[in-house]
N, C-alpha and C positions, 0 to 999 in steps of 0.2 A: 358336064357344066354346071351343074346345079351346086358343085361343090366350090368350083372356082370361083364363082359368083360373092360364096361369101367371105372369100378372101380379098377381092377386089376393092373394097373400102379401104381394109387395112394398109394394104400396100398404095394406096393412093394417097392417105392423107399421111402417111410418114415421107413419102415423096414430097409433098406438100410443105411440112415440115422442113426437110432438107434444101430444097428449092428456095424455099422464104428465107432462109437464114443464108445462104451460099450468095444469094441475091441482096443482103443487107436490110432487109424489108422488115426484121423484127428487132433488130439490135443484137449487142454482142451477147446479152443477159437473157435472151428469149429462151433456151432451153430451162435455165435456172427458175426464172419467174414462173412460165407456164408449169414447171413441174411444182413449185410450190402452191401455185394457185389450185392445181389438181387434187394434191396431197391435203391442202388446209380445209378446202371449201367443197371442189366438185364430188371428188369422189367420199368423202363422207356423207356427202346428201344423197349419193345413188345407194351407199350400202343401208343408210339407216329406211329409205324409201323401200328398197328390196327387201330387208329383214323383217320391216314391219309389217310387209302383207304377206309373209310366207308362213305356212302353218309350221309349227313345230314337231307335230304329231304325224303318225302314220310312216316314218323312214323304213325303207328297203333294207332290212339289216345284213342280211350278208351280201347283196350287192353292193352296199356302202363300204364293208367291211373289205373286201377285196380291192376295191379302189383305195381304201385308206392304207392297208396292206404295201402297195406298189409306191403311194406317195412316201410313205416313211421309209421304206427301203431306198428310194431313188434321193429324198432329200438327205437323210441320214449317211448314204455314200459322197453324194457331192458336198457335204458340210465336212466330211473327214478328210475326201480325196484331194480339197483344196489345200490342204495342209500336207497332207502324204505326197502327192504326186508334183504339186507346184508352188509349193512353199509358201501360201497366202497366209497373211496374218489372222490372228484371231476375228477382229473385226470384219474381214473381209467372209469369212467362211459361211456364215449363215446366208448372206445373199447369194453366195455361190450355189448351197444346194437349194434355195429358193430357185433360182434360175433354172436348175436342173429339174426339179419335181412340180413346181406351182402351175397348174395350168390355166389356159385362157377359158375360162368359165364363164363368161359372161357376155361380152360383144361378137367372140366367135363362137363359142361354145353354143349360144343359144340356135344360130341361125343353122349351124351343122346339126346339132341334137334334132331341131326340127325336119331336116332333110332327110337325114340318116335315120333316127330313131322313130321319127313320126310323132314324139311327145318330147317336153323338157322335164318332165316328172323327175327323173332320176337327176339330171342336171343340177335342178335345183337343189337336192340332199348333197351333190357335190360342191356346190357354192359355199352351203352353210358349214358343211364341213372345212373348207380352206378358212373362211371367213371367222369362224368361232373355236378352231384349234391350230391351225396351221400357223395364220398370219399371227396370232398373239405371242407364239413361240419365237417367231423370226423376228417379230418387233422387240421382244423383252430382251432376246441375245443381242441384237443390235444398240438397244437404248443401254444395255450393260456395257458394251464397248465402247459407247460413246462418253462413259463416265471417265473422268480423268483417271480415278484410281482402279476403273476395270472390273468393281465389284456390283453386285446386286445387292442394294441397300433396301431394307423393309420399306423406309419411308419414300424413298425414289419410286419402288415398285407399285406402290400403292398408290403413288401419285399418276402412275403412267397412264391411266385411263383418261386423266384429267388433261395430260401434257400432249396425250396421239389422239388426233382428231378422228384417226381411223376407227382405232379401239373403243373411243366413245361412243359413236356413230353406231357401230356394231352393237354394243351393249344396248344402248336405248332403243334401237329397232329391235332385238330380241324381246326386250322389256314391253316394247306396245305389242307386240305380236302375242307374248305370253298372257299380257292382260286385256287384251282387245281395245286397247286405247286407240282412239283417231284422232288425227289432226284436226286443227279447223281447216276448212277448205282453203282459204287463204294462205295459212301457212304451207298446206299440202301442195298447191299450185305454185307457190314461190320455190319450194325444194324442189320439186319436179324440172320446171326451167333451169335452175342451177345443177341438177345433176345430168340433165340431158348435156352438158358441155363436159361431164368427166371423159368421157371415151375419146372424142375426136381431140379434146386438147390434149391427152395423154399421148395420143399419137403423133401430133402434132409435134409436141416436145420430143418425142422420142427422136423424129427424122431429124430437128434441130440439133440434137446433140450427138448425131452422127457426123454433122459438118463440124462440130467445135472441135477445134485442134489443142486450146489450152486445158490444163487438167484443171477439176474443181479443188477447193480447199483442202481435199483429205484425199485426193486420186494420186496413185503413184504414176510418175512421169511416164511408164511403160505402157504401149498398148497391150489389149489383151493377147495372148500368145495363141497362133492358131492349134496349137494341141488342146488348149482349153476349151475352146470353142468345139473343137470337134468333140471333146469328152461330154462337155454338156448336151451338144445335139444328141449324140449317140444314148446317152442315159435319158432324156427326156422322148426322143422319138422313136426308140427301140426296146431298152430295157424298161420304162415303164410300163408300157403298153404288153409287154411280153409276160412281166411279173403280175399284172392284172389278170392277164390270160391265166396264167398259172394258179395264181392264187382263187379264181373264178371256178375252174375245175374242181381244184382242191373242197372248195365249198359246194361242188354241185349246183352251179347256177344253170337253168334254162339257158336256151338260145338266144332269146332275147335278150334276157338279163348279162349273160356273156359280152355279147354286141355292145350294150351302154355301156359296162365298166371299161371294154378295150378301147371304144372310141373315145369316151371322157379322160381315160389316160393317155391317150395319143395327142391329143390336144397340144399346141404349143406354148412355151413360156408365156404368160401373162405380162402384159405391158405394167401392171403394177409393180412387178418386181426390178423395173428399172427407176419408177416413181419412188421407192423405196429407197433403193442404192443412191439415188440422188438427193433424198431428203438426209439421208446420216452420213454422205459424204463418201462411199465406199463402193468400190466394184463397178463404177459406171460402165467404163469401158468395156467390160465382161457382159454387162446386162443388156445394154442396148444393141449389142451384136447379137447377144443369145434369142433375142426376141426378134429380130430380122430374120434370122439366118432359121430359126425352128418355124418361125411362121411361113416363111418359104417352103421348107422342107416337109412339113406335117401334112399337104396334100396328099404325097403318094405315102405316108403310114395310114391316115383317114381312109383312103382310097382302099388300101390293101385289106385293112380292117374290115369295111363295108363289104368286099368283095368275098372273102374269105369265109365271114362270119353272118352275112347277112342273107 
Protein backbone atom coordinates (compact mmCIF):
# COMPACT_ATOMS: atom_id res chain seq x y z
CA UNK A 1 0.00 0.00 0.00
CA UNK A 2 2.90 2.37 0.73
CA UNK A 3 4.17 2.02 -2.85
CA UNK A 4 0.73 2.75 -4.26
CA UNK A 5 0.41 5.91 -2.17
CA UNK A 6 3.53 7.34 -3.84
CA UNK A 7 1.92 6.95 -7.28
CA UNK A 8 -1.56 8.27 -6.47
CA UNK A 9 -0.73 12.03 -6.62
CA UNK A 10 0.85 11.58 -10.06
CA UNK A 11 -2.19 9.79 -11.44
CA UNK A 12 -4.58 12.30 -9.83
CA UNK A 13 -2.83 15.44 -11.16
CA UNK A 14 -2.49 13.96 -14.64
CA UNK A 15 -6.21 13.15 -14.59
CA UNK A 16 -6.97 16.70 -13.40
CA UNK A 17 -5.07 18.13 -16.36
CA UNK A 18 -6.90 15.86 -18.78
CA UNK A 19 -10.32 16.64 -17.29
CA UNK A 20 -9.68 20.40 -17.18
CA UNK A 21 -8.72 20.39 -20.86
CA UNK A 22 -11.63 18.14 -21.81
CA UNK A 23 -14.09 20.44 -20.06
CA UNK A 24 -12.57 23.55 -21.62
CA UNK A 25 -11.40 25.08 -18.34
CA UNK A 26 -7.86 25.94 -19.49
CA UNK A 27 -8.23 26.87 -23.16
CA UNK A 28 -6.79 25.37 -26.33
CA UNK A 29 -3.17 26.33 -25.61
CA UNK A 30 -3.15 25.03 -22.02
CA UNK A 31 -0.59 22.25 -22.49
CA UNK A 32 1.82 24.50 -24.39
CA UNK A 33 1.55 27.43 -21.97
CA UNK A 34 1.89 25.26 -18.88
CA UNK A 35 4.80 23.41 -20.43
CA UNK A 36 6.61 26.64 -21.25
CA UNK A 37 6.07 27.89 -17.69
CA UNK A 38 7.60 24.71 -16.28
CA UNK A 39 10.56 24.71 -18.71
CA UNK A 40 11.37 28.42 -18.50
CA UNK A 41 10.66 29.22 -14.84
CA UNK A 42 9.52 26.53 -12.41
CA UNK A 43 11.85 23.68 -13.36
CA UNK A 44 15.01 25.83 -13.47
CA UNK A 45 14.14 27.15 -9.99
CA UNK A 46 13.69 23.63 -8.64
CA UNK A 47 16.91 22.38 -10.22
CA UNK A 48 18.93 25.33 -8.97
CA UNK A 49 17.73 24.89 -5.40
CA UNK A 50 18.22 21.12 -5.43
CA UNK A 51 21.76 21.28 -6.81
CA UNK A 52 22.86 24.27 -4.73
CA UNK A 53 21.94 22.38 -1.56
CA UNK A 54 23.41 19.04 -2.63
CA UNK A 55 27.00 18.18 -1.63
CA UNK A 56 29.19 17.26 -4.59
CA UNK A 57 31.52 14.94 -2.67
CA UNK A 58 31.24 11.45 -1.26
CA UNK A 59 29.70 9.73 -4.28
CA UNK A 60 29.20 5.95 -4.09
CA UNK A 61 31.35 5.13 -7.12
CA UNK A 62 30.48 1.53 -7.94
CA UNK A 63 26.69 1.77 -7.39
CA UNK A 64 26.51 4.96 -9.44
CA UNK A 65 28.61 3.31 -12.16
CA UNK A 66 26.17 0.38 -12.29
CA UNK A 67 23.24 2.77 -12.63
CA UNK A 68 25.13 4.79 -15.24
CA UNK A 69 25.82 1.68 -17.30
CA UNK A 70 22.11 0.79 -17.36
CA UNK A 71 21.19 4.36 -18.32
CA UNK A 72 23.76 4.59 -21.10
CA UNK A 73 22.77 1.19 -22.51
CA UNK A 74 19.04 1.88 -22.54
CA UNK A 75 19.21 5.51 -23.71
CA UNK A 76 21.71 4.50 -26.41
CA UNK A 77 19.61 1.58 -27.64
CA UNK A 78 16.45 3.70 -27.56
CA UNK A 79 18.20 6.48 -29.47
CA UNK A 80 19.41 4.10 -32.17
CA UNK A 81 16.30 1.90 -32.11
CA UNK A 82 14.06 4.87 -32.86
CA UNK A 83 15.76 4.98 -36.25
CA UNK A 84 16.34 1.27 -36.91
CA UNK A 85 12.96 -0.03 -35.80
CA UNK A 86 10.55 2.87 -36.30
CA UNK A 87 12.17 5.19 -38.83
CA UNK A 88 12.14 8.20 -36.53
CA UNK A 89 13.88 11.32 -37.81
CA UNK A 90 17.21 12.44 -36.29
CA UNK A 91 15.55 15.20 -34.25
CA UNK A 92 13.18 12.72 -32.61
CA UNK A 93 15.77 10.09 -31.64
CA UNK A 94 17.27 11.83 -28.57
CA UNK A 95 13.87 12.29 -26.96
CA UNK A 96 12.97 8.67 -27.77
CA UNK A 97 16.12 7.51 -25.99
CA UNK A 98 15.36 9.80 -23.06
CA UNK A 99 11.85 8.34 -22.77
CA UNK A 100 13.39 4.88 -22.56
CA UNK A 101 16.08 5.57 -19.97
CA UNK A 102 15.57 8.83 -18.02
CA UNK A 103 14.06 7.96 -14.65
CA UNK A 104 11.63 9.94 -12.52
CA UNK A 105 14.15 10.53 -9.74
CA UNK A 106 12.49 13.56 -8.17
CA UNK A 107 8.82 13.63 -7.24
CA UNK A 108 8.30 9.86 -7.50
CA UNK A 109 11.84 8.72 -6.73
CA UNK A 110 11.98 10.47 -3.35
CA UNK A 111 8.92 8.77 -1.75
CA UNK A 112 9.86 5.42 -3.31
CA UNK A 113 13.44 5.62 -2.05
CA UNK A 114 12.22 6.63 1.40
CA UNK A 115 9.77 3.75 1.64
CA UNK A 116 11.78 0.98 -0.04
CA UNK A 117 15.41 1.96 0.64
CA UNK A 118 15.01 3.86 3.89
CA UNK A 119 16.96 6.94 2.71
CA UNK A 120 17.54 9.05 -0.39
CA UNK A 121 21.33 9.30 -0.38
CA UNK A 122 21.86 7.17 -3.50
CA UNK A 123 18.88 8.78 -5.23
CA UNK A 124 20.55 12.18 -4.78
CA UNK A 125 23.54 10.87 -6.74
CA UNK A 126 21.21 9.62 -9.47
CA UNK A 127 19.67 13.09 -9.66
CA UNK A 128 23.11 14.62 -10.14
CA UNK A 129 24.10 12.10 -12.80
CA UNK A 130 20.96 12.77 -14.79
CA UNK A 131 21.12 16.55 -14.45
CA UNK A 132 24.84 17.01 -15.06
CA UNK A 133 25.50 14.29 -17.64
CA UNK A 134 22.36 12.90 -19.30
CA UNK A 135 20.32 16.12 -19.56
CA UNK A 136 23.04 18.20 -21.28
CA UNK A 137 23.68 15.42 -23.82
CA UNK A 138 19.99 15.22 -24.68
CA UNK A 139 19.50 18.98 -24.83
CA UNK A 140 22.61 19.55 -26.95
CA UNK A 141 21.32 16.94 -29.42
CA UNK A 142 17.86 18.49 -29.48
CA UNK A 143 19.36 21.95 -29.92
CA UNK A 144 21.48 20.72 -32.80
CA UNK A 145 18.46 19.33 -34.63
CA UNK A 146 16.49 22.50 -34.00
CA UNK A 147 19.14 24.39 -35.97
CA UNK A 148 17.99 24.83 -39.61
CA UNK A 149 21.34 23.53 -40.88
CA UNK A 150 21.36 20.62 -38.43
CA UNK A 151 24.91 21.37 -37.30
CA UNK A 152 26.58 21.91 -33.96
CA UNK A 153 28.17 25.33 -34.28
CA UNK A 154 30.75 26.37 -31.71
CA UNK A 155 29.07 29.72 -31.02
CA UNK A 156 25.62 28.18 -30.79
CA UNK A 157 26.89 25.41 -28.51
CA UNK A 158 28.72 27.88 -26.26
CA UNK A 159 25.57 29.95 -25.91
CA UNK A 160 23.34 26.96 -25.07
CA UNK A 161 23.51 27.47 -21.28
CA UNK A 162 22.35 31.06 -21.74
CA UNK A 163 19.56 30.07 -24.10
CA UNK A 164 18.47 27.01 -22.12
CA UNK A 165 17.26 27.81 -18.59
CA UNK A 166 17.49 24.17 -17.44
CA UNK A 167 21.20 23.91 -18.19
CA UNK A 168 21.91 27.42 -16.88
CA UNK A 169 20.11 26.77 -13.59
CA UNK A 170 21.91 23.43 -13.17
CA UNK A 171 25.33 25.01 -13.73
CA UNK A 172 24.57 27.85 -11.32
CA UNK A 173 23.33 25.38 -8.72
CA UNK A 174 26.52 23.32 -8.99
CA UNK A 175 28.62 26.49 -8.73
CA UNK A 176 26.81 27.54 -5.56
CA UNK A 177 27.25 24.09 -4.05
CA UNK A 178 30.96 24.00 -4.91
CA UNK A 179 31.66 27.47 -3.54
CA UNK A 180 29.32 27.33 -0.54
CA UNK A 181 27.48 30.42 -1.75
CA UNK A 182 24.04 31.02 -0.23
CA UNK A 183 21.32 33.22 -1.69
CA UNK A 184 19.72 35.99 0.37
CA UNK A 185 16.70 34.71 2.27
CA UNK A 186 14.26 36.71 0.14
CA UNK A 187 15.62 35.30 -3.12
CA UNK A 188 15.70 31.78 -1.70
CA UNK A 189 12.11 32.04 -0.47
CA UNK A 190 10.93 33.33 -3.86
CA UNK A 191 12.66 30.51 -5.74
CA UNK A 192 11.23 27.99 -3.27
CA UNK A 193 7.70 29.19 -4.01
CA UNK A 194 8.31 29.07 -7.77
CA UNK A 195 9.99 25.66 -7.66
CA UNK A 196 7.03 24.21 -5.80
CA UNK A 197 4.94 24.70 -8.93
CA UNK A 198 7.26 22.62 -11.15
CA UNK A 199 6.03 19.10 -10.46
CA UNK A 200 2.25 19.70 -10.19
CA UNK A 201 2.21 22.00 -13.21
CA UNK A 202 4.21 19.52 -15.29
CA UNK A 203 1.73 16.78 -14.41
CA UNK A 204 -1.27 18.95 -15.22
CA UNK A 205 0.40 19.88 -18.54
CA UNK A 206 0.99 16.19 -19.21
CA UNK A 207 -2.68 15.41 -18.62
CA UNK A 208 -3.78 18.32 -20.80
CA UNK A 209 -1.52 17.10 -23.62
CA UNK A 210 -3.21 13.69 -23.56
CA UNK A 211 -6.50 15.31 -24.50
CA UNK A 212 -5.12 17.58 -27.19
CA UNK A 213 -5.90 16.31 -30.68
CA UNK A 214 -4.08 18.81 -32.91
CA UNK A 215 -0.34 18.21 -33.42
CA UNK A 216 2.10 20.93 -32.36
CA UNK A 217 4.27 22.99 -34.69
CA UNK A 218 6.75 20.18 -35.35
CA UNK A 219 4.83 17.07 -34.37
CA UNK A 220 3.98 14.46 -37.04
CA UNK A 221 0.29 13.97 -37.62
CA UNK A 222 0.29 10.24 -36.76
CA UNK A 223 -0.01 9.08 -33.18
CA UNK A 224 2.62 7.05 -31.37
CA UNK A 225 2.60 3.46 -32.60
CA UNK A 226 1.66 0.84 -29.99
CA UNK A 227 4.89 -0.99 -30.83
CA UNK A 228 6.89 2.11 -29.91
CA UNK A 229 5.20 2.45 -26.55
CA UNK A 230 5.68 -1.26 -25.91
CA UNK A 231 9.38 -1.00 -26.74
CA UNK A 232 9.91 2.08 -24.54
CA UNK A 233 8.04 0.42 -21.68
CA UNK A 234 10.06 -2.79 -22.00
CA UNK A 235 13.34 -0.86 -22.07
CA UNK A 236 12.38 1.33 -19.12
CA UNK A 237 10.76 -1.19 -16.80
CA UNK A 238 12.52 -4.45 -17.74
CA UNK A 239 15.79 -3.85 -19.58
CA UNK A 240 17.11 -0.98 -17.46
CA UNK A 241 16.66 -2.65 -14.04
CA UNK A 242 17.95 -5.98 -15.41
CA UNK A 243 21.08 -4.31 -16.84
CA UNK A 244 21.54 -2.42 -13.57
CA UNK A 245 21.29 -5.71 -11.67
CA UNK A 246 23.83 -7.41 -13.94
CA UNK A 247 26.20 -4.46 -13.71
CA UNK A 248 25.82 -4.43 -9.94
CA UNK A 249 26.69 -8.12 -9.71
CA UNK A 250 29.73 -7.60 -11.95
CA UNK A 251 30.88 -4.76 -9.67
CA UNK A 252 30.33 -6.90 -6.54
CA UNK A 253 27.84 -4.56 -4.90
CA UNK A 254 26.46 -5.40 -1.49
CA UNK A 255 22.80 -6.42 -1.17
CA UNK A 256 21.61 -2.95 -0.02
CA UNK A 257 23.60 -1.27 -2.81
CA UNK A 258 22.18 -3.66 -5.39
CA UNK A 259 18.63 -3.00 -4.20
CA UNK A 260 19.17 0.78 -4.43
CA UNK A 261 20.57 0.54 -7.97
CA UNK A 262 17.78 -1.72 -9.26
CA UNK A 263 14.98 0.28 -7.62
CA UNK A 264 16.29 3.57 -9.05
CA UNK A 265 16.73 1.99 -12.50
CA UNK A 266 13.14 0.68 -12.33
CA UNK A 267 11.58 4.11 -11.78
CA UNK A 268 9.30 5.22 -14.65
CA UNK A 269 10.00 7.81 -17.34
CA UNK A 270 10.32 11.32 -15.90
CA UNK A 271 7.76 13.94 -16.89
CA UNK A 272 10.74 16.17 -17.77
CA UNK A 273 10.97 14.09 -20.93
CA UNK A 274 7.57 15.36 -22.03
CA UNK A 275 8.45 18.96 -21.08
CA UNK A 276 11.64 18.83 -23.19
CA UNK A 277 9.85 17.22 -26.14
CA UNK A 278 7.16 19.88 -25.96
CA UNK A 279 9.72 22.69 -25.78
CA UNK A 280 11.53 21.44 -28.89
CA UNK A 281 8.37 20.26 -30.66
CA UNK A 282 9.45 16.64 -31.21
CA UNK A 283 8.00 13.33 -30.07
CA UNK A 284 5.24 14.71 -27.88
CA UNK A 285 2.76 11.93 -28.67
CA UNK A 286 5.39 9.35 -27.72
CA UNK A 287 6.59 11.00 -24.54
CA UNK A 288 3.29 11.94 -22.98
CA UNK A 289 2.00 8.39 -23.36
CA UNK A 290 5.31 6.87 -22.29
CA UNK A 291 5.22 8.82 -19.03
CA UNK A 292 1.66 7.68 -18.27
CA UNK A 293 2.17 4.04 -19.27
CA UNK A 294 5.50 3.53 -17.49
CA UNK A 295 4.25 5.32 -14.37
CA UNK A 296 1.21 3.06 -14.26
CA UNK A 297 3.12 -0.18 -14.85
CA UNK A 298 6.29 0.60 -12.89
CA UNK A 299 4.56 -0.30 -9.64
CA UNK A 300 4.92 -3.97 -10.60
CA UNK A 301 8.65 -3.58 -11.39
CA UNK A 302 9.38 -1.77 -8.14
CA UNK A 303 7.36 -4.21 -6.05
CA UNK A 304 9.19 -7.14 -7.66
CA UNK A 305 12.59 -5.54 -7.00
CA UNK A 306 11.72 -4.83 -3.38
CA UNK A 307 10.45 -8.40 -2.87
CA UNK A 308 13.33 -10.21 -4.58
CA UNK A 309 16.22 -8.06 -3.37
CA UNK A 310 14.91 -6.50 -0.16
